[in-house]
C-alpha positions as CSV (number, residue, x, y, z in Angstrom):
1,Y,86.0,220.7,162.8
2,A,84.0,218.0,164.5
3,M,82.3,217.1,161.2
4,D,85.7,216.9,159.4
5,F,87.0,214.7,162.2
6,A,84.0,212.5,162.0
7,F,84.2,212.3,158.2
8,E,87.9,211.4,158.5
9,R,87.2,208.7,161.0
10,A,84.5,207.3,158.8
11,N,86.9,207.2,155.8
12,E,89.5,205.4,158.0
13,R,86.9,202.9,159.1
14,R,85.9,202.2,155.5
15,E,89.6,201.9,154.5
16,F,90.2,199.6,157.4
17,S,87.1,197.6,156.4
18,N,88.4,197.3,152.9
19,I,91.8,196.3,154.0
20,N,90.3,193.8,156.4
21,T,88.1,192.4,153.7
22,E,91.1,192.1,151.3
23,Y,93.1,190.4,154.1
24,Q,90.1,188.0,154.8
25,E,89.9,187.2,151.1
26,L,93.6,186.5,150.9
27,F,93.4,184.5,154.1
28,N,90.6,182.3,152.7
29,S,92.0,182.0,149.2
30,V,95.6,181.0,150.0
31,P,96.0,177.2,149.1
32,I,97.5,176.3,152.5
33,G,95.8,175.8,155.8
34,L,96.0,178.6,158.3
35,Y,94.6,178.8,161.9
36,K,95.0,180.7,165.1
37,T,94.5,179.3,168.7
38,D,94.3,180.7,172.1
39,F,96.8,179.8,174.9
40,K,94.9,176.6,175.6
41,G,95.1,175.4,172.0
42,N,91.5,176.1,171.1
43,I,91.0,177.0,167.4
44,I,89.6,180.6,167.3
45,H,90.1,181.3,163.6
46,C,90.9,179.3,160.5
47,N,90.7,179.7,156.7
48,K,88.6,177.8,154.2
49,Y,91.5,175.7,152.9
50,L,92.0,174.1,156.4
51,V,88.2,173.6,156.8
52,N,88.1,171.8,153.4
53,L,91.4,169.9,154.1
54,L,89.8,168.4,157.3
55,G,86.6,167.6,155.5
56,Y,84.3,170.1,157.2
57,N,81.9,172.7,155.6
58,K,82.5,175.9,157.4
59,E,84.9,177.6,159.9
60,S,82.5,177.3,162.8
61,D,82.7,173.5,162.6
62,L,86.3,173.7,163.8
63,L,85.9,176.3,166.5
64,N,84.9,173.6,169.0
65,F,88.2,171.7,168.5
66,K,91.8,171.9,169.3
67,I,94.2,171.1,166.5
68,Q,95.5,168.4,168.7
69,D,92.2,166.6,168.5
70,F,93.0,165.8,164.8
71,M,96.5,164.5,165.5
72,I,97.3,160.8,165.4
73,A,99.4,159.2,168.2
74,R,99.8,162.6,169.9
75,E,100.8,162.9,173.5
76,Q,98.0,162.6,176.0
77,E,99.0,165.4,178.4
78,N,101.2,167.8,176.3
79,D,100.8,169.3,172.9
80,P,104.0,168.5,170.9
81,F,104.1,172.0,169.5
82,L,103.5,173.6,172.9
83,G,106.5,171.6,174.1
84,L,108.6,172.9,171.3
85,L,107.5,176.5,172.1
86,K,109.1,176.2,175.5
87,K,112.4,176.3,173.7
88,S,111.6,178.5,170.7
89,P,108.6,180.6,169.6
90,L,108.9,178.9,166.1
91,A,108.2,175.2,165.5
92,R,107.8,172.9,162.5
93,G,107.0,169.2,162.3
94,K,105.3,166.5,160.2
95,V,102.0,165.3,161.8
96,Q,99.4,162.9,160.6
97,L,95.8,164.2,160.9
98,R,92.5,162.4,160.8
99,K,89.8,164.0,158.6
100,K,86.1,164.1,159.5
101,D,85.4,161.0,157.4
102,G,88.2,159.1,159.3
103,S,90.7,159.1,156.5
104,L,94.3,160.1,157.3
105,I,96.5,162.7,155.7
106,W,100.1,163.7,156.3
107,T,100.8,167.4,157.0
108,E,103.6,169.7,157.7
109,I,102.6,172.2,160.4
110,E,104.6,175.4,161.1
111,T,103.7,177.4,164.2
112,Q,104.6,180.8,165.5
113,A,103.7,181.9,169.1
114,T,102.7,185.3,170.3
115,L,104.1,185.8,173.8
116,S,103.5,188.4,176.5
117,Q,106.3,190.5,177.9
118,E,106.4,187.8,180.6
119,K,107.0,185.2,177.9
120,I,103.5,183.8,178.5
121,L,101.8,182.2,175.5
122,L,98.9,184.4,174.3
123,Y,98.1,183.1,170.8
124,L,99.5,180.5,168.3
125,H,99.5,181.1,164.6
126,A,100.1,178.1,162.3
127,S,100.1,177.0,158.7
128,V,99.2,173.5,157.5
129,K,100.5,171.9,154.3
130,D,99.2,168.6,152.9
131,I,102.3,166.5,152.2
132,T,100.5,163.1,151.9
133,E,101.7,162.6,148.3
134,Q,105.2,163.3,149.3
135,I,105.2,160.8,152.2
136,T,103.5,158.2,150.0
137,L,106.3,158.6,147.4
138,E,109.0,158.4,150.2
139,N,107.4,155.2,151.5
140,E,107.3,153.7,148.0
141,I,111.0,154.5,147.4
142,S,111.9,153.0,150.9
143,S,110.0,149.9,150.1
144,S,111.6,149.5,146.7
145,Y,115.0,150.0,148.3
146,E,114.4,147.3,150.9
147,K,113.3,144.9,148.1
148,M,116.4,145.8,146.1
149,Q,118.6,145.3,149.2
150,F,117.1,141.9,149.9
151,Y,117.5,140.6,146.3
152,L,121.1,141.8,146.1
153,D,121.9,140.0,149.4
154,S,120.1,136.9,148.3
155,A,121.6,136.7,144.9
156,E,124.4,134.2,144.2
157,T,126.5,137.1,142.8
158,Y,129.0,139.4,144.3
159,F,128.0,143.1,144.3
160,V,130.0,146.2,145.1
161,V,129.6,149.9,144.4
162,I,132.7,152.1,144.5
163,N,133.0,155.8,144.8
164,R,135.4,157.9,142.7
165,D,137.7,158.1,145.8
166,E,138.0,154.3,145.8
167,S,135.8,154.0,148.9
168,I,133.1,151.3,149.1
169,A,129.5,152.8,148.9
170,F,127.7,149.4,148.9
171,V,128.6,145.7,149.1
172,N,126.3,142.7,149.4
173,D,126.7,140.0,152.1
174,K,128.2,137.5,149.7
175,M,131.1,139.8,148.8
176,A,131.6,140.8,152.4
177,K,131.9,137.1,153.5
178,I,135.0,136.7,151.3
179,H,136.8,139.1,153.6
180,G,135.2,137.7,156.8
181,L,133.3,140.9,157.4
182,K,129.7,142.1,157.5
183,S,128.6,144.3,154.6
184,S,128.1,147.2,157.0
185,E,131.7,146.8,158.1
186,M,133.1,147.3,154.6
187,I,131.2,150.5,153.8
188,G,133.7,153.3,153.5
189,K,136.8,151.1,153.3
190,N,139.2,151.5,150.3
191,W,138.1,148.9,147.7
192,I,141.7,148.5,146.3
193,E,143.2,147.9,149.7
194,T,140.7,145.2,150.6
195,S,141.9,143.0,147.7
196,I,143.1,139.5,148.9
197,T,146.4,139.5,147.0
198,A,149.0,142.0,145.8
199,D,148.4,140.8,142.2
200,S,144.7,141.5,142.6
201,R,145.4,145.0,144.0
202,I,147.6,145.8,141.0
203,K,144.9,144.6,138.5
204,L,142.1,146.4,140.4
205,Q,144.0,149.7,140.6
206,K,144.8,149.6,136.9
207,A,141.2,148.8,135.9
208,F,139.8,151.4,138.3
209,N,142.1,154.2,136.9
210,E,141.1,153.3,133.4
211,I,137.4,153.5,134.2
212,I,137.7,156.8,136.0
213,K,139.6,158.3,133.1
214,G,136.8,157.1,130.8
215,N,139.2,154.9,128.7
216,V,137.0,151.8,128.8
217,E,133.6,150.9,127.4
218,K,130.4,151.1,129.5
219,Y,130.6,147.4,130.4
220,H,134.1,146.2,131.3
221,N,135.0,142.6,132.3
222,Q,137.8,141.5,134.6
223,E,138.7,138.2,136.3
224,L,140.4,138.0,139.7
225,N,141.4,135.1,142.0
226,Y,140.2,134.8,145.6
227,K,140.7,132.4,148.5
228,I,137.2,131.2,149.5
229,D,136.8,128.4,152.2
230,G,140.5,127.6,151.7
231,K,140.2,127.1,147.9
232,T,141.2,129.4,145.1
233,R,138.1,130.6,143.2
234,T,138.0,132.8,140.1
235,I,135.5,135.7,140.1
236,S,134.6,137.4,136.8
237,W,133.8,141.1,137.4
238,K,131.5,143.1,135.2
239,N,132.1,146.8,135.7
240,T,129.9,149.7,134.7
241,F,129.8,153.3,135.8
242,V,127.6,156.3,136.4
243,K,128.6,159.8,135.1
244,D,127.5,163.2,136.3
245,K,126.3,166.0,134.0
246,N,129.9,167.0,133.3
247,D,130.5,163.5,131.9
248,Q,132.8,162.6,134.8
249,V,132.7,159.1,136.2
250,T,131.4,159.4,139.8
251,T,130.5,155.8,140.7
252,I,131.7,152.3,139.5
253,I,129.2,149.5,139.9
254,S,130.6,146.0,139.8
255,S,129.0,142.6,139.8
256,G,131.0,139.4,140.2
257,T,130.3,135.8,139.3
258,D,132.2,132.8,140.4
259,V,133.3,131.2,137.1
260,T,135.6,128.6,138.5
261,D,133.4,125.7,137.7
262,F,132.7,127.2,134.3
263,K,136.4,127.3,133.5
264,K,136.7,123.6,134.5
265,S,133.5,122.2,133.0
266,E,132.3,125.0,130.7
267,E,129.1,125.3,132.8
268,L,128.4,128.8,134.1
269,L,125.1,129.6,135.9
270,K,123.6,133.0,135.2
271,E,123.2,135.0,138.3
272,N,121.3,138.0,139.0
273,E,123.3,141.2,138.2
274,E,123.5,144.2,140.4
275,K,121.0,147.0,140.5
276,Y,121.5,150.1,142.5
277,R,119.1,153.0,143.2
278,K,119.7,156.6,144.2
279,L,117.3,158.1,146.7
280,V,116.0,161.6,146.1
281,E,114.5,164.2,148.3
282,T,111.6,166.5,147.5
283,S,112.1,170.3,147.7
284,P,110.1,172.8,149.9
285,D,106.9,174.3,148.5
286,A,106.8,177.8,147.0
287,I,104.0,180.5,146.9
288,I,103.4,183.0,144.1
289,S,100.6,185.5,143.4
290,G,99.7,187.9,140.6
291,D,96.9,189.7,138.8
292,L,94.4,188.2,136.4
293,N,96.7,188.9,133.5
294,G,99.4,186.7,135.1
295,I,101.7,189.6,136.1
296,I,103.7,188.4,139.2
297,E,103.1,190.6,142.3
298,Y,104.6,188.4,145.0
299,A,106.9,185.4,145.2
300,N,108.4,183.9,148.3
301,K,112.1,182.8,148.7
302,Q,111.4,179.2,147.7
303,M,109.7,180.3,144.5
304,Y,112.3,182.8,143.2
305,E,115.2,180.5,144.1
306,A,113.4,177.7,142.3
307,F,113.7,179.9,139.1
308,G,117.3,180.7,139.8
309,F,116.8,184.4,140.8
310,Q,118.7,186.0,143.7
311,S,115.9,188.2,145.0
312,E,112.2,188.8,144.8
313,E,112.7,192.0,142.8
314,E,114.0,190.0,139.8
315,I,110.8,188.1,139.4
316,I,108.2,190.8,140.4
317,G,106.5,192.4,137.3
318,R,107.2,189.5,135.0
319,N,104.3,187.6,133.4
320,I,104.2,184.1,134.7
321,I,103.7,182.8,131.1
322,E,107.2,184.0,130.3
323,L,108.5,181.5,132.8
324,V,106.5,178.6,131.3
325,H,108.2,176.4,128.7
326,P,106.9,177.2,125.2
327,S,105.5,173.7,124.8
328,N,103.3,174.2,127.9
329,R,102.2,177.8,127.5
330,E,98.9,177.0,125.9
331,D,98.1,174.6,128.7
332,A,99.2,177.2,131.3
333,I,96.9,179.9,129.8
334,R,94.0,177.5,129.8
335,F,94.8,176.5,133.4
336,I,94.8,180.1,134.5
337,G,91.4,180.7,132.7
338,E,89.9,177.6,134.3
339,T,91.1,178.8,137.7
340,I,89.4,182.2,137.2
341,S,86.2,180.6,136.1
342,K,86.0,177.9,138.7
343,G,87.6,179.7,141.6
344,H,90.3,177.2,142.2
345,M,92.1,174.3,140.5
346,G,93.6,171.1,141.8
347,T,97.1,169.8,141.1
348,S,98.5,170.4,137.7
349,E,102.0,169.8,136.4
350,I,103.6,172.5,134.2
351,Q,107.1,172.7,132.6
352,M,108.9,175.9,133.6
353,I,112.1,177.6,132.6
354,R,114.8,178.7,135.0
355,K,116.8,181.9,134.6
356,N,119.7,179.9,133.0
357,G,117.2,178.4,130.5
358,Q,117.0,175.0,132.2
359,T,113.6,173.3,132.0
360,F,112.0,171.9,135.2
361,P,108.6,170.8,136.3
362,I,106.4,172.4,138.9
363,E,103.2,171.1,140.4
364,F,100.7,173.9,141.0
365,N,97.6,174.3,143.1
366,T,95.8,177.6,142.3
367,S,93.0,179.7,143.8
368,V,91.4,183.0,142.8
369,L,91.8,186.1,145.0
370,Y,88.5,188.1,145.4
371,N,87.9,191.7,146.5
372,S,85.1,192.8,148.9
373,G,82.6,192.7,146.0
374,N,83.5,189.1,145.4
375,E,85.1,190.1,142.2
376,P,88.3,188.3,141.1
377,I,91.3,190.5,141.4
378,G,94.2,188.0,141.1
379,I,95.5,184.5,141.4
380,I,97.6,182.8,144.1
381,A,99.4,179.5,143.5
382,L,101.1,177.0,145.7
383,G,104.0,175.5,143.6
384,R,106.2,172.5,144.3
385,D,109.4,171.8,142.4
386,I,109.0,168.1,141.5
387,S,112.3,167.8,139.6
388,D,113.7,165.5,142.3
389,R,110.5,163.5,142.4
390,K,110.5,163.1,138.6
391,E,114.1,162.1,138.7
392,A,113.3,159.6,141.5
393,E,110.3,158.2,139.5
394,E,112.5,157.8,136.4
395,E,115.3,156.2,138.4
396,L,112.8,154.0,140.1
397,F,111.4,152.9,136.8
398,R,114.9,152.2,135.4
399,S,115.9,150.3,138.5
400,E,112.7,148.3,138.5
401,A,113.3,147.5,134.8
402,K,116.8,146.4,135.6
403,F,115.6,144.3,138.5
404,R,112.9,142.7,136.4
405,Q,115.5,142.0,133.7
406,L,117.8,140.3,136.2
407,F,114.9,138.5,137.8
408,N,113.8,137.1,134.5
409,M,117.3,136.3,133.3
410,A,117.8,133.8,136.1
411,N,118.5,130.2,134.8
412,D,116.2,128.7,137.5
413,A,112.5,129.2,138.2
414,V,112.1,131.8,141.0
415,M,108.9,132.3,143.0
416,L,107.8,134.6,145.8
417,L,105.3,132.9,148.1
418,K,102.9,134.3,150.6
419,I,102.7,132.8,154.1
420,S,99.2,132.3,155.5
421,E,98.2,133.0,159.1
422,E,98.3,129.2,159.7
423,K,102.0,129.2,158.7
424,I,101.3,127.5,155.4
425,L,102.7,128.6,152.0
426,D,99.8,130.3,150.4
427,E,99.4,131.8,146.9
428,I,102.3,132.6,144.5
429,I,102.7,136.4,144.4
430,E,105.6,136.8,141.9
431,V,107.3,134.5,139.4
432,N,110.1,135.0,136.8
433,T,110.0,134.1,133.1
434,K,111.8,130.8,133.6
435,A,109.1,129.6,135.9
436,C,106.4,130.3,133.3
437,E,108.5,128.4,130.7
438,K,109.3,125.5,133.0
439,Y,105.7,124.9,134.1
440,G,103.9,125.9,130.9
441,Y,101.7,128.4,132.6
442,T,101.2,132.1,131.8
443,K,102.3,134.5,134.6
444,D,98.6,135.3,135.5
445,E,97.8,131.6,135.7
446,L,100.7,130.9,138.1
447,L,99.8,133.9,140.3
448,G,96.4,132.3,140.8
449,L,97.9,129.0,142.1
450,S,99.5,127.8,145.4
451,I,102.9,126.1,145.4
452,S,101.1,122.9,146.6
453,D,99.2,122.9,143.3
454,L,102.5,122.3,141.5
455,I,103.6,119.4,143.7
456,D,102.9,115.8,142.7
457,P,100.1,114.3,144.9
458,D,102.4,111.4,146.0
459,H,104.8,114.0,147.4
460,R,102.4,116.3,149.2
461,S,102.6,114.3,152.4
462,N,106.1,115.7,152.8
463,I,104.9,119.3,152.8
464,P,104.3,119.6,156.6
465,K,107.8,118.2,157.4
466,N,109.4,120.6,154.9
467,M,107.4,123.6,156.2
468,A,108.4,122.8,159.8
469,K,112.0,122.8,158.9
470,L,111.6,126.0,156.9
471,F,110.0,127.9,159.8
472,M,112.4,126.5,162.3
473,K,115.6,127.3,160.5
474,G,114.4,130.2,158.2
475,Q,115.6,128.3,155.2
476,T,115.6,124.8,153.7
477,T,116.7,122.9,150.6
478,H,114.9,119.7,149.6
479,E,114.0,117.6,146.5
480,C,110.5,117.2,145.3
481,L,108.5,116.1,142.2
482,H,106.5,118.8,140.5
483,I,103.8,118.7,137.8
484,T,103.6,121.0,134.8
485,K,100.5,122.3,133.2
486,D,100.5,119.4,130.6
487,N,101.0,116.9,133.5
488,R,104.7,116.2,132.9
489,K,106.5,115.3,136.1
490,I,109.9,116.9,136.7
491,P,112.2,116.3,139.7
492,V,113.3,119.6,141.2
493,E,115.5,121.0,144.0
494,L,113.8,123.8,146.1
495,S,116.0,126.3,148.0
496,S,113.7,128.4,150.1
497,H,114.2,131.0,152.8
498,I,112.0,133.5,154.7
499,F,112.4,137.2,154.7
500,K,110.3,140.3,155.5
501,F,108.9,142.3,152.6
502,E,106.7,145.3,153.2
503,N,106.2,144.3,156.9
504,E,105.0,140.8,155.9
505,E,106.9,137.5,156.0
506,V,107.2,135.9,152.5
507,V,109.2,133.0,151.1
508,L,111.6,133.2,148.2
509,S,112.0,129.8,146.4
510,I,114.6,129.1,143.8
511,I,113.5,125.9,141.9
512,R,116.0,124.0,139.9
513,D,115.1,121.3,137.4
514,I,117.3,118.3,138.3
515,T,116.0,115.9,135.6
516,E,119.4,115.4,134.0
517,R,121.1,115.1,137.3
518,K,118.7,112.3,138.3
519,K,119.4,110.5,135.1
520,A,123.1,110.7,135.7
521,E,122.7,109.5,139.3
522,E,120.6,106.5,138.1
523,A,123.1,105.7,135.4
524,L,125.9,105.9,138.0
525,K,123.9,103.7,140.4
526,N,123.3,101.0,137.6
527,S,127.0,101.2,136.7
528,E,128.1,100.7,140.3
529,E,125.7,97.8,140.7
530,L,127.0,96.1,137.5
531,Y,130.6,96.4,138.6
532,R,129.8,95.4,142.1
533,S,128.2,92.2,140.8
534,I,131.2,91.5,138.5
535,F,133.6,92.2,141.4
536,E,131.7,89.7,143.6
537,N,131.2,87.0,141.1
538,T,134.5,86.7,139.2
539,G,135.3,83.4,140.9
540,T,138.5,84.7,142.3
541,S,139.5,86.6,145.4
542,M,139.7,90.3,144.6
543,V,140.8,93.4,146.6
544,V,141.3,97.1,145.7
545,L,144.2,99.0,147.4
546,D,144.9,102.7,147.7
547,L,148.2,104.5,147.2
548,N,149.2,103.6,150.8
549,N,148.4,99.8,150.3
550,K,145.3,100.1,152.4
551,I,142.3,98.0,151.5
552,V,139.5,100.1,150.0
553,I,137.2,97.2,149.0
554,S,137.2,93.4,148.9
555,N,134.9,90.7,147.8
556,S,133.6,87.8,149.8
557,L,136.1,85.2,148.3
558,F,139.0,87.3,149.6
559,E,137.3,87.6,153.0
560,N,137.0,83.8,153.1
561,L,140.6,83.4,152.0
562,V,142.1,85.5,154.8
563,G,139.4,84.7,157.4
564,F,138.6,88.4,158.2
565,S,135.2,90.2,157.9
566,K,134.8,93.1,155.5
567,E,134.5,95.6,158.4
568,N,137.9,94.4,159.7
569,L,139.6,94.5,156.3
570,I,138.6,98.1,155.2
571,S,141.5,100.5,155.7
572,K,143.7,97.6,156.8
573,N,147.2,97.6,155.3
574,W,147.2,94.5,153.2
575,R,151.0,93.9,153.7
576,S,150.0,92.8,157.3
577,L,148.4,89.7,155.6
578,V,151.6,88.8,153.6
579,Y,154.0,86.3,155.0
580,E,157.0,88.2,156.4
581,N,159.5,86.3,154.2
582,D,157.6,87.4,151.1
583,L,157.3,91.1,152.0
584,E,160.3,92.1,149.9
585,V,158.4,91.0,146.7
586,I,155.4,93.0,147.7
587,N,157.4,96.1,148.6
588,K,159.1,95.9,145.2
589,I,155.8,95.8,143.4
590,A,154.6,98.8,145.4
591,K,157.7,100.9,144.3
592,E,157.2,99.8,140.7
593,R,153.6,100.9,140.9
594,L,154.7,104.4,141.8
595,S,157.6,104.7,139.3
596,Y,156.6,102.4,136.3
597,S,152.9,102.3,135.9
598,N,153.3,101.1,132.4
599,L,154.6,97.7,133.7
600,F,151.1,96.8,134.9
601,P,149.4,94.4,134.9
602,M,152.0,91.9,136.3
603,E,151.9,88.4,137.9
604,I,153.5,87.5,141.2
605,E,153.6,84.6,143.6
606,F,153.8,85.0,147.4
607,R,152.3,83.6,150.6
608,I,149.5,85.0,152.7
609,K,149.0,84.2,156.4
610,N,145.3,84.0,157.3
611,K,143.6,84.8,160.5
612,K,144.4,81.4,162.0
613,G,148.1,81.7,161.1
614,N,148.0,79.2,158.3
615,L,150.0,80.0,155.2
616,R,148.4,79.9,151.7
617,N,150.3,79.9,148.5
618,I,149.0,82.7,146.2
619,W,149.4,83.5,142.5
620,A,148.1,87.1,141.9
621,V,147.6,89.5,139.0
622,V,148.2,93.1,139.9
623,A,146.7,95.9,137.7
624,A,146.4,99.7,138.1
625,I,142.9,101.3,137.9
626,H,143.0,103.9,135.1
627,G,142.5,107.5,136.2
628,T,143.0,106.8,139.9
629,N,145.7,106.0,142.5
630,Q,144.2,102.6,143.2
631,T,145.2,99.1,142.3
632,V,143.2,96.0,141.9
633,V,144.6,92.6,142.8
634,S,143.2,89.3,141.7
635,L,144.4,86.4,143.9
636,H,144.3,82.6,143.2
637,D,144.9,80.1,146.0
638,I,147.4,77.6,144.6
639,T,148.2,75.9,147.9
640,E,146.8,72.4,146.9
641,K,148.4,72.7,143.5
642,S,151.8,73.4,145.1
643,I,151.4,70.4,147.3
644,M,150.6,68.1,144.3
645,E,153.7,69.5,142.5
646,E,155.9,68.5,145.4
647,V,154.3,65.0,145.7
648,K,154.8,64.5,141.9
649,K,158.4,65.6,142.1
650,Q,159.1,63.2,145.0
651,A,157.4,60.3,143.1
652,F,159.5,60.9,139.9
653,D,162.6,61.0,142.0
654,Q,161.7,57.7,143.6
655,I,161.0,56.1,140.2
656,D,164.4,57.3,139.0
657,K,166.0,55.9,142.1
658,N,164.2,52.5,141.8
659,M,165.0,52.2,138.1
660,G,168.7,52.8,138.8
661,Q,168.8,50.2,141.5
662,F,166.9,47.8,139.3
663,A,169.5,48.0,136.5
664,I,172.3,47.4,139.0
665,L,170.4,44.3,140.3
666,V,170.0,42.9,136.8
667,D,173.7,43.3,136.1
668,C,174.6,41.7,139.5
669,I,172.5,38.6,138.6
670,R,173.4,38.3,134.9
671,N,177.2,38.5,135.2
672,P,177.6,35.6,137.7
673,L,175.0,33.6,135.8
674,S,177.0,33.8,132.6
675,I,180.1,32.4,134.5
676,I,178.0,29.5,135.9
677,V,176.6,28.6,132.5
678,G,180.1,28.7,130.9
679,L,181.5,26.4,133.6
680,S,178.6,24.0,133.4
681,D,178.9,23.7,129.7
682,I,182.6,22.6,130.1
683,Q,181.6,19.8,132.5
684,N,179.0,18.5,130.1
685,N,177.3,16.0,132.4
686,E,173.8,15.5,133.8
687,I,174.3,17.9,136.6
688,S,175.7,20.6,134.4
689,R,172.9,20.1,132.0
690,K,170.4,20.7,134.8
691,I,172.4,23.7,136.0
692,I,172.2,25.1,132.4
693,E,168.4,24.5,132.2
694,Q,167.9,26.4,135.5
695,A,170.2,29.1,134.3
696,K,168.0,29.6,131.3
697,L,165.0,29.9,133.5
698,I,166.8,32.5,135.5
699,D,167.8,34.3,132.3
700,D,164.2,34.4,131.2
701,I,163.3,36.0,134.5
702,I,166.1,38.6,133.9
703,K,164.7,39.3,130.4
704,Q,161.3,39.9,132.0
705,L,162.9,42.3,134.4
706,D,164.5,44.2,131.5
707,Y,161.1,44.5,129.8
708,R,159.5,45.8,133.0
709,W,162.3,48.4,133.3
710,L,161.5,49.6,129.8
711,E,157.8,49.7,130.8
712,S,158.6,51.7,133.9
713,S,160.6,54.3,131.8
714,N,157.6,54.7,129.4
715,V,155.3,55.2,132.4
716,K,157.6,57.9,133.8
717,N,157.7,59.7,130.5
718,F,153.9,59.6,130.2
719,L,153.5,60.9,133.8
720,S,156.0,63.7,133.1
721,E,154.1,64.7,130.0
722,H,150.6,64.8,131.5
723,L,151.0,65.7,135.2
């Protein structure tokens, strides 16, 4: 009996040894880190995967450490997992670990405590998964989203994303400002109800319903009017949509451009259109094991649910190759063979088939299971469903492609500039296609330059002043002279502002070529100088009046005429200079200017009272300035001429009076003289003869007076004709 008992015990020990060996092989072969600690946290057992993950050679290298020793930014006094265990014997968390060579990896650690009956910690079992690639992808997606968010808020375009239930999912700052709100305050509001006018709400509702029903094309345009800064502006909306797998519209994406100026002047600036990105999450890892022929012997919940099975029994006994997509089966067989020959294989991506026939990608890490004789007995694999990651990568690529297209479609040159530690604009780190075309450089050539390399040397002295303004206000707009690759000089307007990108401050500069604007300004300046010179040197007093008869501008001759300086005349009502008895004439002209503009130009006479109170007689020509509500008045001082006319009139009146009196005088002399001559002729004596002789002398004198009268009449006629 004793021998049988001893023999039975020996068999039990061998069987236990074999089981322990198989467990140890499984423990060391599983592609996930496993370890056990005592109640103080000291590592007392770990598998090869954890040893290799932390960069060590053998298990004994880790037995002198606590797992906390590898954690980054851990608490100094308390282990974070031990703190969790006070509330629950199970804990899980993401932790960054430092490897032996100093490099950092992200891991997900799951712990399970073994407690005494008194709830005292005895041991801690834990698994460690390397999730560095997952965290890296999440950071890339987050960075791309921040970049997208900035460009959408910086663009001169209105952006809004509307859910199927009419709620706002996203709106940029420019759109939110129309409603006097922040973009965050509009999220979740009903898009239709936020419309400014009832007319806009009706149009929006109709368009929204048609899009949801799928009755419109992929890109649908619509124009709506808004009140912006007190003025009515027209915004042209371009609507597109996103459909789900059931071909149902789930989201409407709209970008709006202010086309008011385009409608008025047929000039519409192209703005960056909207791009919107969906964020994805990665799924949990799955574990599967099988024999060397690929027959599945074990699958955890994450694995069989990934394939669409309801339980482990549905997948056990299947050949893993059956679950591989036909196009990838040869690669899968080769992958299994290499795993068996090498002992383990790194990450490999394989297309799999779900229960419903759907194809999906899994990323596998595989290792061989060995028996006590170091013979391979099976394969264990750590699988990760990367469908979401693939979708995220594709969406990221599409979004980046959309962003790049919008960026390069901009009508102005756009540059992203690095800021040096000395707060100086450093190298150019991104440019759009327009910048390359405008400056004549390739993209690679521009990325090797600094923005100062493009500035004309004569303008570089302004750089410190402009930089100081930029860093003080966060944004600035100024004009500058830039140089192209072929040394052409182009005047530009730079609009720059600072923002944070990937934790660093950078500057976004939008550079507009203002060559044509400068030419127009110069032409306008020359035209203004020409007309100012003509206005000042016409030789007559001139003044321009607005619709309210206020003086807009006057020349120096007008200022001399009225005795007031230019400063005192501007905005002065010119009727205050008109003599009060002549105001009726001026008021009549003002009324006719409003009602009968076709009567202009017209001539009028009136009197002006200058600063000293003296009256000046004025003859003026009044004319309307075409295309404006202004009137130009040309004034001639005719005061001296009026005085001469009055003197001439008085002189002619006096001549007429003198000539009349002269004729009367001649008659008064000649008539008595004829009587005297007749009487003397009757007497016929010496005395009478002398009287007759003297009478003849008197008659000669009268004849001379008649001749002078005729001469006076001729003089008067001459004067009347020539004066």
